[in-house]
C-alpha positions in Angstrom: -176.1 48.2 5.7 -172.5 50.2 4.9 -172.0 52.2 7.8 -171.5 49.0 9.6 -169.3 47.8 7.5 -167.3 50.7 7.7 -167.6 50.3 12.2 -166.0 46.9 11.8 -163.1 48.0 9.7 -162.5 51.3 11.8 -162.5 48.6 14.8 -159.7 46.2 12.6 -157.2 49.3 12.2 -157.2 50.3 16.0 -156.4 46.3 16.9 -154.2 46.5 14.6 -152.6 49.9 15.6 -152.6 48.5 19.1 -150.4 45.3 18.1 -148.4 47.5 15.6 -147.5 49.6 18.8 -147.0 46.3 21.1 -144.8 45.0 19.1 -142.6 48.1 18.6 -142.2 48.5 22.1 -141.4 44.7 22.6 -138.8 45.5 19.4 -137.8 48.0 21.6 -137.3 46.1 24.6 -135.6 43.7 22.8 -132.9 46.3 21.4 -132.5 47.8 24.9 -131.8 44.2 26.6 -129.7 43.3 22.8 -128.1 46.3 24.4 -127.7 45.4 27.2 -126.4 42.4 26.5 -123.9 43.5 24.7 -121.9 45.8 27.0 -122.0 42.9 29.3 -120.4 41.0 26.7 -117.9 43.7 26.4 -117.5 44.3 29.8 -117.0 40.5 30.3 -114.3 40.9 27.0 -112.6 43.4 28.8 -112.8 42.0 32.3 -111.3 38.3 30.4 -108.9 40.1 28.5 -107.4 41.8 32.2 -107.7 38.8 33.6 -106.1 36.5 31.2 -103.6 39.0 31.3 -103.4 39.1 35.1 -102.7 35.2 35.1 -100.6 35.3 32.6 -98.2 37.3 34.6 -98.7 35.6 37.4 -97.7 32.6 35.7 -94.8 34.4 34.2 -93.7 35.4 38.2 -94.3 32.2 39.4 -92.1 30.8 36.4 -89.3 33.2 37.7 -90.1 32.6 41.3 -89.6 28.7 40.6 -86.4 29.6 38.5 -84.9 31.9 41.1 -85.5 29.4 43.8 -83.9 27.0 41.8 -81.0 29.2 42.0 -81.0 29.2 45.7 -80.9 24.7 45.6 -77.7 25.3 42.9 -76.3 27.5 45.3 -76.6 25.1 48.2 -75.6 22.1 46.0 -72.1 24.4 44.9 -71.3 24.8 48.6 -71.3 21.2 49.3 -69.4 20.8 45.8 -67.4 23.4 47.2 -67.6 25.3 44.1 -69.9 28.2 45.4 -69.7 31.4 44.0 -71.3 34.9 45.2 -73.1 35.7 41.4 -74.7 32.7 41.2 -77.2 34.5 43.3 -76.8 38.2 42.4 -80.3 38.1 40.8 -82.4 36.3 43.8 -80.4 38.8 46.2 -81.6 41.7 44.1 -85.5 40.6 45.3 -87.3 42.6 47.5 -89.2 39.5 49.3 -88.9 36.8 51.4 -86.4 34.9 48.7 -84.3 37.8 48.2 -83.8 38.2 51.8 -83.4 34.2 51.8 -80.5 34.7 49.3 -79.2 37.6 50.8 -78.6 35.8 54.0 -77.5 32.5 52.6 -74.4 34.7 50.3 -73.3 36.4 53.5 -73.3 33.0 55.2 -71.8 31.2 53.0 -68.8 34.3 52.1 -68.1 34.2 56.0 -68.3 30.9 56.7 -65.7 30.1 54.0 -63.7 33.2 55.1 -63.5 31.5 58.4 -63.0 27.9 56.6 -59.8 30.2 54.6 -58.5 30.9 57.9 -58.6 27.7 59.6 -56.8 26.6 55.8 -54.3 29.0 57.2 -54.1 27.8 60.9 -53.3 24.5 60.0 -51.0 25.3 57.5 -48.7 27.2 60.0 -49.3 24.7 62.6 -48.0 21.9 59.9 -45.2 23.7 60.2 -44.4 22.6 63.7 -46.3 19.3 63.4 -45.3 17.9 59.8 -47.7 15.7 57.8 -45.6 12.9 58.6 -45.7 12.9 61.7 -50.2 13.3 61.9 -50.1 10.4 59.5 -47.2 8.2 61.7 -49.7 8.4 65.1 -52.3 7.6 62.8 -54.2 11.4 63.0 -56.3 13.4 60.8 -55.5 17.1 62.2 -53.1 18.1 64.6 -56.4 19.0 66.8 -56.6 15.5 67.4 -53.5 15.2 69.1 -53.7 14.3 73.1 -50.6 14.3 75.8 -49.1 10.9 75.3 -50.3 9.9 72.2 -47.4 7.5 70.6 -46.3 5.1 68.7 -43.5 2.6 69.6 -41.6 0.5 66.7 -38.3 -0.2 65.6 -37.1 2.4 63.2 -34.1 4.0 62.2 -32.9 6.9 64.3 -30.4 10.0 63.2 -28.8 13.1 65.2 -26.9 15.4 63.0 -24.6 18.4 64.5 -23.1 21.5 62.7 -19.3 21.6 63.9 -17.9 24.4 65.2 -20.9 26.6 65.1 -20.5 28.2 68.9 -17.2 29.9 67.6 -19.4 30.6 64.2 -22.0 32.0 66.4 -20.3 34.6 68.1 -19.1 36.8 65.3 -22.5 37.3 64.3 -25.6 39.1 65.7 -28.8 37.2 67.0 -30.6 38.1 63.7 -27.4 36.8 61.3 -27.6 33.4 64.0 -31.2 33.0 62.7 -30.7 34.0 59.3 -27.4 31.6 59.3 -28.8 28.7 60.7 -32.5 29.0 58.7 -30.4 28.6 55.3 -28.7 25.9 56.9 -31.6 24.0 57.7 -33.2 24.5 54.4 -30.3 22.9 52.5 -30.3 19.7 54.5 -34.1 19.0 55.7 -35.6 18.9 52.8 -33.7 15.3 52.3 -34.8 13.5 55.4 -38.7 13.9 54.1 -37.1 13.0 50.6 -36.4 9.9 52.3 -39.4 8.5 54.2 -38.3 10.4 57.3 -39.6 13.0 59.4 -37.8 15.6 61.8 -38.8 15.1 65.4 -37.0 18.3 66.2 -34.4 21.1 66.1 -32.1 21.6 68.3 -30.7 24.7 67.5 -28.3 23.6 64.3 -29.2 20.1 65.4 -31.5 18.2 63.7 -33.3 14.7 65.3 -35.2 12.6 63.0 -36.6 9.0 62.5 -36.4 6.7 59.6 -39.8 4.3 60.2 -39.0 2.1 57.5 -36.0 0.8 58.2 -32.0 2.0 57.8 -31.5 2.0 54.5 -33.7 5.4 54.3 -31.3 6.6 56.9 -28.2 6.0 55.1 -29.6 7.6 51.6 -30.6 10.6 53.4 -27.7 10.7 54.8 -25.3 10.3 52.3 -27.4 13.3 50.2 -27.7 15.4 53.3 -23.6 15.5 53.1 -23.8 16.2 48.5 -26.3 19.4 50.0 -23.8 20.4 52.2 -20.9 20.1 49.8 -22.9 22.2 46.9 -23.8 24.8 49.5 -20.2 25.1 50.9 -19.3 25.7 46.9 -21.8 28.9 46.7 -20.4 30.1 50.4 -16.8 29.6 49.2 -17.8 32.0 45.9 -18.7 34.5 48.5 -15.7 34.0 50.7 -17.4 32.2 53.5 -15.8 28.8 55.6 -17.4 25.8 54.7 -19.3 24.2 57.2 -19.1 20.3 58.5 -21.3 18.4 60.0 -21.5 15.7 62.4 -23.7 12.5 62.0 -25.2 9.4 63.9 -27.0 6.6 63.2 -28.6 3.9 64.8 -31.6 1.8 64.8 -33.7 0.1 67.9 -37.4 -0.1 69.1 -38.0 3.7 70.3 -41.5 5.5 71.2 -42.9 8.5 69.2 -45.2 10.7 70.9 -46.3 14.3 72.4 -44.9 14.6 75.7 -45.2 17.6 78.0 -48.5 18.5 79.9 -51.5 20.1 79.2 -51.0 23.2 77.6 -47.5 23.0 76.4 -47.3 19.6 74.3 -44.1 18.5 71.9 -43.2 15.9 69.7 -40.4 13.7 70.7 -38.6 10.4 70.7 -37.8 8.3 73.5 -35.7 5.3 74.3 -32.0 4.4 75.3 -31.3 3.7 71.4 -32.2 7.6 70.9 -29.9 8.3 74.0 -27.2 5.9 72.1 -27.5 7.8 68.7 -26.7 10.6 70.1 -23.8 9.7 71.8 -22.6 8.0 68.3 -23.2 12.0 66.6 -20.7 13.3 69.3 -18.1 10.7 68.6 -17.9 11.8 65.3 -15.8 15.0 67.0 -13.5 12.8 68.8 -12.9 10.2 65.4 -12.8 13.5 63.3 -15.4 12.0 60.9 -18.7 12.9 59.2 -20.6 9.8 59.8 -21.0 7.0 62.5 -23.3 4.3 62.1 -23.7 1.4 64.7 -22.6 -2.3 64.2 -26.7 -2.7 64.0 -27.2 -0.4 61.1 -24.8 -2.5 59.8 -26.5 -5.5 60.2 -30.0 -4.1 58.4 -29.0 -2.7 55.2 -30.6 -4.3 52.4 -27.4 -4.4 50.3 -24.2 -3.6 52.8 -22.0 -4.0 49.5 -23.2 -0.4 48.3 -21.7 1.5 50.8 -17.7 1.6 51.6 -18.0 1.1 55.7 -15.2 0.9 57.8 -15.0 -0.9 61.0 -13.8 1.7 63.1 -13.9 0.4 67.2 -15.7 -1.6 69.7 -16.3 0.9 72.5 -18.5 1.7 76.0 -19.5 4.7 75.9 -19.7 7.1 79.2 -22.9 6.0 81.0 -23.3 2.4 79.8 -22.4 -1.0 80.7 -22.0 -2.9 77.0 -19.6 -2.5 74.4 -20.9 -0.7 70.8 -19.9 -1.7 67.4 -18.9 1.4 65.6 -18.7 2.0 61.6 -17.5 4.9 59.2 -19.6 5.4 56.3 -16.7 6.8 53.6 -19.1 7.8 51.2 -20.2 10.7 52.7 -16.5 12.4 52.5 -15.3 14.8 50.3 -12.5 14.1 47.8 -9.8 13.3 47.9 -10.2 12.6 51.8 -13.1 9.6 50.8 -10.5 8.1 47.6 -7.5 7.6 50.3 -9.7 6.0 53.3 -11.1 3.5 50.4 -7.4 3.3 49.2 -6.2 2.5 52.8 -9.3 0.7 53.6 -7.0 -3.5 53.9 -4.3 -2.0 55.4 -6.5 -0.3 58.0 -9.0 -3.6 58.3 -5.9 -5.6 58.9 -4.2 -2.8 61.5 -7.6 -3.2 63.7 -7.5 -7.1 63.9 -4.1 -7.0 65.1 -4.7 -4.3 67.1 -8.1 -6.2 68.7 -5.8 -9.2 69.5 -3.3 -7.2 70.9 -0.7 -7.5 68.7 0.4 -4.0 69.0 3.9 -3.7 67.3 2.4 -5.4 64.2 -1.0 -2.8 64.3 1.2 0.0 64.9 3.0 -0.8 61.5 -0.4 -0.9 59.5 -1.7 2.9 61.0 2.0 4.1 60.6 1.9 3.4 57.1 -2.0 4.5 56.8 -0.9 8.2 58.4 2.4 7.9 56.0 -0.4 8.0 52.9 -3.3 10.2 54.2 -1.9 12.2 57.1 -5.4 13.4 58.0 -6.6 10.2 59.1 -7.3 10.9 62.8 -8.9 7.4 63.4 -5.5 6.1 62.6 -3.4 8.7 64.8 -6.0 7.7 67.5 -5.1 4.1 67.5 -1.2 5.0 67.3 -1.7 6.8 70.3 -3.9 4.4 72.3 -1.2 1.9 71.1 1.9 4.0 73.2 -0.6 4.5 75.8 -1.2 1.0 76.0 2.7 -0.2 76.0 3.5 2.3 78.3 1.1 0.7 81.0 0.0 -2.7 81.6 -2.4 -4.3 79.3 -5.6 -4.9 80.9 -6.1 -8.5 81.2 -8.4 -10.2 78.9 -7.6 -7.6 76.5 -10.3 -8.0 73.5 -10.2 -4.9 72.4 -12.8 -2.6 74.0 -12.0 0.9 74.6 -13.7 2.8 77.5 -14.4 6.4 77.5 -14.4 8.0 80.4 -16.1 11.2 79.1 -19.2 12.3 76.9 
């Protein structure tokens, strides 16, 4: 019976060895699989880290891109607000992609537009020296480019003409360049006061100035007085330099006047047109005849808000050449230099009484009055003129229905 037992035990040992071998094989397979999984995990972990890094990098790139897109938007807003500076886009311009190209084109375009705007601004400023802003505003225009032939405004306004005395004689002694320099220096002394008193210069006529005052005669009178004050200051500097003093004649009138654009399509200019403009020019030319500085019409005196503010003397009633109706002529004494002004103010009552006698035909009494004035102020040319007129009237027949009106036969 003993050998049988050994056989069974031997068989069991073989089975156990076989199972052990099988387990070892499976363990090796598990180990291999574990190694494979670990390798896979390592691979996945490595790729995951790379992917995560790529995602972070892409996120940073995207944030930078969005930030720089916002810079372009901010630059566009800056252009709208007229505060654009090229350095705003310097970081974006450095990019080599489409956004960088866009920033380059945008920056170049804005700088080009800015340059054109500056050129246009300079051009408009240059035009503005030919057509002042006051003129644009008066005609209701935003820019000189809005002007059209025939544009005008018609209303009652004060008109001023001024002219430099003896300029032709002075010009003969100067070169053309000296002439231009002299005229420009002179006009720079008086022109600003027209603007300072709500007027504007319609045009220069060599040494002459034509201006209008839309708000009325008070502005014109005040401007005229200050212009003469400026001239007196300028004359002081001229005398220091050994130059002769300058004198101007000025006429001021008021009436309905059309101010606008005249000419033709390819050559336009500003001008003021009306019979009142012509009459103002005649008043200015009469300053030479009467030997005075500033003449105003009776219409101006009537419209002064405070006539008592000025020293004004009634000078004449006259019919100028080319007109049928008489105009009343007054002299503004406030613009005269001393002692001429004081002497004229001192003799004003005598002058008024003598002129009254003259107009009534009482020539003997008038003559006595004017002679008294000439004795006190030999330089009073209007009194000298009336003494000559009286002699002429007494030597000839006195006109029928004499009313003191003098008719000029020459301009």
